C-alpha positions as CSV (number, residue, x, y, z in Angstrom):
1,X,121.8,154.8,93.8
2,X,124.0,154.6,90.7
3,X,126.5,151.7,90.5
4,X,129.4,151.4,88.1
5,X,130.4,147.7,87.8
6,X,132.8,145.6,85.8
7,X,131.9,142.1,84.7
8,X,133.9,139.2,83.3
9,X,137.2,141.1,83.2
10,X,140.8,139.7,83.2
11,X,143.8,141.3,84.9
12,X,142.3,144.8,85.6
13,X,144.8,147.1,87.3
14,X,143.5,150.6,86.6
15,X,140.7,152.5,84.9
16,X,139.3,155.8,84.0
17,X,135.9,157.0,82.7
18,X,133.6,160.0,82.2
19,X,129.9,159.7,82.7
20,X,127.5,162.3,81.2
21,X,124.0,163.0,82.5
22,X,121.2,165.5,81.9
23,X,121.9,168.1,84.6
24,X,118.5,169.7,84.3
25,X,116.8,166.4,85.3
26,X,119.0,164.7,87.8
27,X,121.8,165.6,90.1
28,X,124.5,163.4,91.6
29,X,124.9,163.6,95.4
30,X,127.9,163.0,97.5
31,X,128.9,159.4,97.5
32,X,131.8,159.5,99.9
33,X,131.2,161.8,102.9
34,X,134.8,161.4,104.0
35,X,136.0,163.3,100.9
36,X,135.2,167.0,100.2
37,X,133.0,167.9,97.3
38,X,130.7,165.7,95.2
39,X,132.4,162.5,94.3
40,X,132.0,158.7,93.8
41,X,132.3,156.3,96.7
42,X,134.9,153.8,95.5
43,X,134.1,150.1,95.3
44,X,136.2,147.3,96.7
45,X,137.0,145.5,93.4
46,X,140.3,147.4,93.0
47,X,142.6,148.8,95.7
48,X,142.5,152.6,95.3
49,X,146.2,153.1,95.7
50,X,146.4,156.2,93.5
51,X,143.2,158.1,92.7
52,X,144.0,160.5,89.8
53,X,140.5,162.0,89.6
54,X,137.2,161.7,91.5
55,X,134.9,164.6,90.6
56,X,131.3,165.5,89.7
57,X,130.7,168.7,87.8
58,X,127.1,169.5,88.1
59,X,127.4,172.6,85.8
60,X,128.5,170.5,82.8
61,X,126.7,167.3,83.7
62,X,129.9,165.2,83.9
63,X,131.3,162.8,86.4
64,X,134.9,161.7,86.2
65,X,136.8,158.9,87.9
66,X,140.3,157.6,87.3
67,X,142.5,155.4,89.6
68,X,145.2,152.7,89.4
69,X,146.6,150.2,91.8
70,X,150.3,150.2,92.8
71,X,152.7,147.6,94.1
72,X,152.2,145.3,95.9
73,X,148.5,145.2,94.8
74,X,147.8,142.4,92.2
75,X,145.6,142.6,89.1
76,X,142.0,141.6,89.6
77,X,139.8,139.3,87.4
78,X,136.1,138.6,87.5
79,X,133.2,141.0,88.4
80,X,132.7,143.7,91.0
81,X,131.7,147.2,91.8
82,X,134.1,150.0,90.8
83,X,132.1,153.0,92.2
84,X,128.7,154.2,93.4
85,X,126.9,157.5,93.9
86,X,123.4,158.6,94.9
87,X,121.0,160.3,92.5
88,X,118.4,163.0,93.0
89,X,115.5,163.7,90.6
90,X,115.0,167.3,89.7
91,X,112.5,167.5,86.9
92,X,110.3,165.0,84.9
93,X,111.8,163.9,81.7
94,X,114.3,161.6,80.0
95,X,118.0,161.5,80.9
96,X,120.6,159.4,79.2
97,X,123.7,158.3,81.1
98,X,126.5,157.9,78.6
99,X,130.2,157.0,78.9
100,X,133.1,158.8,77.3
101,X,136.9,158.5,77.5
102,X,136.9,155.0,79.0
103,X,140.1,153.1,79.5
104,X,140.6,149.7,81.3
105,X,144.2,148.7,81.7
106,X,146.4,145.9,82.9
107,X,149.5,146.3,85.1
108,X,151.7,146.6,82.0
109,X,149.5,149.5,80.8
110,X,147.9,147.5,78.0
111,X,144.3,148.4,77.2
112,X,141.6,145.8,77.8
113,X,138.9,145.5,75.1
114,X,135.4,146.1,76.5
115,X,131.8,147.0,75.7
116,X,129.8,149.4,77.8
117,X,126.3,149.6,79.2
118,X,124.6,152.8,80.4
119,X,121.0,153.6,81.0
120,X,118.2,155.8,79.7
121,X,116.2,157.1,82.7
122,X,112.6,158.4,82.5
123,X,111.5,160.5,85.5
124,X,107.7,160.8,85.8
125,X,105.7,163.5,87.6
126,X,104.8,162.9,91.2
127,X,101.9,160.4,91.6
128,X,102.6,158.4,88.4
129,X,104.2,154.9,88.5
130,X,105.5,152.3,86.1
131,X,106.9,148.8,86.1
132,X,110.4,148.0,85.1
133,X,110.9,146.5,81.6
134,X,111.1,142.8,81.2
135,X,114.3,140.8,81.5
136,X,117.5,142.7,80.8
137,X,118.6,142.1,77.2
138,X,122.0,140.6,76.4
139,X,124.8,142.5,74.6
140,X,124.4,142.7,70.9
141,X,127.7,141.6,69.5
142,X,126.8,143.0,66.0
143,X,127.9,146.5,65.1
144,X,125.1,148.7,66.6
145,X,123.2,151.4,64.6
146,X,122.8,154.9,65.8
147,X,119.5,156.1,67.2
148,X,118.6,159.6,66.1
149,X,116.5,160.5,69.1
150,X,119.2,160.4,71.7
151,X,119.8,163.9,72.9
152,X,120.8,163.7,76.6
153,X,124.5,164.0,76.1
154,X,125.3,167.7,75.5
155,X,126.7,168.3,72.0
156,X,128.2,171.7,72.8
157,X,130.7,170.3,75.4
158,X,134.3,170.1,74.3
159,X,135.5,166.7,75.4
160,X,139.1,166.8,76.8
161,X,141.3,164.0,78.0
162,X,141.4,163.1,81.7
163,X,144.7,164.0,83.5
164,X,147.1,161.1,83.3
165,X,149.1,159.0,85.7
166,X,151.6,156.9,83.7
167,X,151.0,155.1,80.5
168,X,147.6,153.8,81.4
169,X,145.9,157.2,81.2
170,X,147.6,158.3,78.0
171,X,145.6,156.1,75.7
172,X,142.4,156.4,73.8
173,X,139.4,154.1,73.4
174,X,137.9,152.8,70.1
175,X,135.0,150.3,70.7
176,X,131.4,151.4,70.2
177,X,129.1,150.6,73.1
178,X,125.5,149.6,73.9
179,X,123.2,151.4,76.2
180,X,120.7,149.4,78.2
181,X,119.4,149.3,81.7
182,X,119.2,147.2,84.9
183,X,117.1,148.7,87.6
184,X,115.1,148.1,90.8
185,X,112.3,150.4,91.9
186,X,111.4,151.5,95.5
187,X,108.1,153.4,96.1
188,X,109.4,157.0,95.5
189,X,108.2,160.1,93.7
190,X,109.0,161.3,91.1
191,X,109.1,157.7,89.7
192,X,112.0,156.6,87.4
193,X,111.2,154.4,84.4
194,X,113.6,152.5,82.2
195,X,113.1,152.9,78.4
196,X,113.8,150.4,75.7
197,X,117.5,149.7,75.1
198,X,119.3,152.5,73.3
199,X,122.4,152.4,71.1
200,X,124.9,155.2,70.8
201,X,128.4,155.6,69.3
202,X,131.4,156.0,71.5
203,X,132.1,159.7,71.9
204,X,135.7,160.3,71.2
205,X,137.8,163.4,71.1
206,X,141.2,163.5,69.3
207,X,143.1,165.1,72.2
208,X,146.3,167.0,71.5
209,X,149.3,164.7,71.5
210,X,147.3,161.5,71.4
211,X,146.7,161.2,67.6
212,X,143.6,159.7,66.1
213,X,141.6,157.0,67.8
214,X,141.1,153.6,66.2
215,X,137.5,152.9,65.1
216,X,138.2,149.2,64.9
217,X,138.4,148.7,68.6
218,X,140.9,146.4,70.4
219,X,141.0,142.6,70.6
220,X,141.8,140.6,73.7
221,X,144.2,137.7,73.4
222,X,142.5,134.3,73.2
223,X,143.3,133.3,76.8
224,X,141.4,136.3,78.2
225,X,138.0,134.7,77.5
226,X,135.0,137.1,77.3
227,X,135.6,140.8,76.6
228,X,135.4,143.0,79.6
229,X,132.1,144.7,80.3
230,X,131.4,147.8,82.2
231,X,127.8,147.9,83.5
232,X,126.0,150.9,84.9
233,X,123.1,149.7,87.0
234,X,120.7,151.8,88.9
235,X,118.9,151.2,92.2
236,X,117.0,154.4,92.5
237,X,116.8,156.1,95.9
238,X,115.2,159.2,94.3
239,X,114.4,162.2,96.4
240,X,111.6,164.6,95.5
241,X,112.8,168.2,95.3
242,X,110.6,170.5,97.3
């Protein structure tokens, strides 16, 4: 199971994100059986008053989710689960789950500064096993460098903006983000394995009408405390494909 979580956030009212995965190696299965098509099952951290988009495109290896609360719902602070979806292993190999077009917003449509965590997933052939890596590393607050061996996010995909609902979804994101992993392993085959932490740049597209994105990121007012963190963690319920 793949979980999208938010940690140490202040005054969250709505969000959007795209999550890219290696479609040849993994597929995302239906998270919410009450909705048609493949989609995320929404978490209970925010009230899903208006869901703009909830879709998984297996052909392009992209999952998209965007929603906002509405009156009388109040902003939320703290940590919690935004969404979850089940994974299925298709082929042995390495898959990187990477974010793009991420926006966290307050009720006044102000962007919330954040860093992001994804995961590099190694799927081993049937019969092989591995142990999870030792304690999860902390966020590196220094400007990360770029790893040259990260190839899981397709480079031939033209990234476009997610359909908008009000001011919140008409903004772009600037911060770079860190990829690392948090997993737990059942006895399944093929066996997933977490690689060492990876670092990638935020993938940004200058969408028509939005102008250029800022490469300096956004700062949170002093009273907000820690910057918001989106964490993708994995509890693998991997099914072997016959």
